[in-house]
ZAMARGU-4260 file (C-alpha; in steps of 0.2 Angstrom, whole numbers, plus 5000, padded with zeros to 4 digits):
<rodrens>
0) 4891/5358/4960 | 4904/5346/4964 | 4921/5352/4970 | 4937/5348/4961 | 4952/5344/4972
5) 4969/5351/4966 | 4985/5357/4973 | 4991/5375/4973 | 5003/5372/4959 | 4989/5364/4948
10) 4977/5378/4952 | 4991/5391/4947 | 4994/5381/4931 | 4975/5382/4926 | 4975/5401/4930
15) 4990/5404/4919 | 4983/5394/4905 | 4966/5404/4906 | 4976/5420/4906 | 4986/5415/4891
20) 4971/5409/4882 | 4960/5425/4885 | 4974/5438/4883 | 4986/5431/4870 | 4978/5416/4860
25) 4961/5425/4859 | 4968/5440/4851 | 4980/5431/4839 | 4965/5420/4833 | 4954/5435/4830
30) 4968/5443/4820 | 4970/5427/4810 | 4951/5427/4806 | 4951/5445/4801 | 4966/5442/4789
35) 4958/5427/4782 | 4941/5436/4779 | 4951/5449/4769 | 4955/5436/4757 | 4938/5436/4750
40) 4926/5422/4747 | 4923/5413/4764 | 4915/5397/4757 | 4931/5391/4750 | 4943/5400/4762
45) 4953/5386/4771 | 4963/5399/4782 | 4946/5406/4788 | 4938/5389/4792 | 4954/5384/4801
50) 4955/5400/4811 | 4936/5398/4816 | 4939/5380/4821 | 4954/5386/4832 | 4943/5399/4839
55) 4930/5387/4844 | 4943/5375/4852 | 4950/5390/4862 | 4934/5396/4868 | 4928/5378/4873
60) 4944/5376/4883 | 4942/5394/4891 | 4925/5388/4897 | 4932/5372/4904 | 4946/5381/4913
65) 4933/5394/4921 | 4923/5379/4926 | 4937/5370/4935 | 4944/5386/4943 | 4926/5390/4949
70) 4924/5373/4957 | 4942/5371/4963 | 4945/5365/4981 | 4963/5370/4983 | 4972/5359/4995
75) 4989/5365/5003 | 4999/5349/5003 | 5013/5357/5013 | 5001/5359/5028 | 4996/5340/5028
80) 5004/5326/5037 | 5001/5309/5043 | 5006/5291/5040 | 4991/5286/5028 | 4990/5290/5010
85) 4978/5304/5005 | 4976/5317/4991 | 4993/5326/4989 | 5004/5313/4996 | 5020/5309/4987
90) 5023/5290/4988 | 5038/5280/4985 | 5034/5262/4979 | 5043/5247/4974 | 5035/5235/4961
95) 5036/5218/4970 | 5038/5209/4953 | 5052/5219/4944 | 5059/5228/4960 | 5057/5244/4950
100) 5055/5259/4961 | 5042/5272/4957 | 5038/5289/4964 | 5021/5297/4962 | 5011/5312/4969
105) 4992/5310/4970 | 4984/5325/4962 | 4968/5331/4954 | 4962/5325/4937 | 4967/5341/4928
110) 4985/5341/4934 | 4989/5323/4932 | 5005/5320/4921 | 5012/5302/4923 | 5028/5307/4915
115) 5032/5319/4929 | 5026/5307/4942 | 5009/5315/4945 | 4994/5303/4945 | 4976/5307/4946
120) 4966/5304/4962 | 4954/5294/4951 | 4967/5283/4943 | 4967/5264/4948 | 4984/5265/4957
125) 4979/5281/4967 | 4962/5273/4972 | 4972/5257/4978 | 4984/5268/4988 | 4972/5279/4997
130) 4971/5275/5016 | 4986/5263/5015 | 5003/5266/5025 | 5021/5263/5024 | 5025/5245/5023
135) 5008/5240/5016 | 5007/5230/5000 | 4994/5235/4987 | 4987/5225/4973 | 4982/5237/4958
140) 4970/5231/4945 | 4978/5242/4930 | 4973/5241/4912 | 4989/5231/4908 | 4985/5218/4922
145) 4987/5217/4941 | 5002/5223/4949 | 5008/5222/4967 | 5018/5236/4975 | 5025/5239/4992
150) 5024/5256/5000 | 5041/5262/5005 | 5038/5280/5010 | 5024/5293/5012 | 5027/5311/5013
155) 5018/5328/5010 | 5029/5340/5002
</rodrens>
């Protein structure tokens, strides 16, 4: 069973989603199924089929969450330090072509959200950054083409 690295915040978010899905969503969906069942013929009851599909989706996600939580290797980023980039690092980069500055934190696959600056440990840019230090330049083979970045700052917060 392969461990899944994640930050404490990512682990807490998965636990919160699991709790919501098991305690709130599950009961709401069961109530919707009961109400739809009361309308009669199930073979042509769109509300019933929609509620059953929603139940299937919810139960599948619950099993996924239980799996991730069970395999989680929670890493406390605040206790990490060093000059080289590793899991949990918050990195400030500058695009060498456009001079655009970017900030990323390297996190687990389940907690990645590029819009909020969290990139997956398995993303092309994170893989290129791992092991590098401030001042290094990295070439990232991204789906949109190769990009060059200079590492301005590495911190663990």
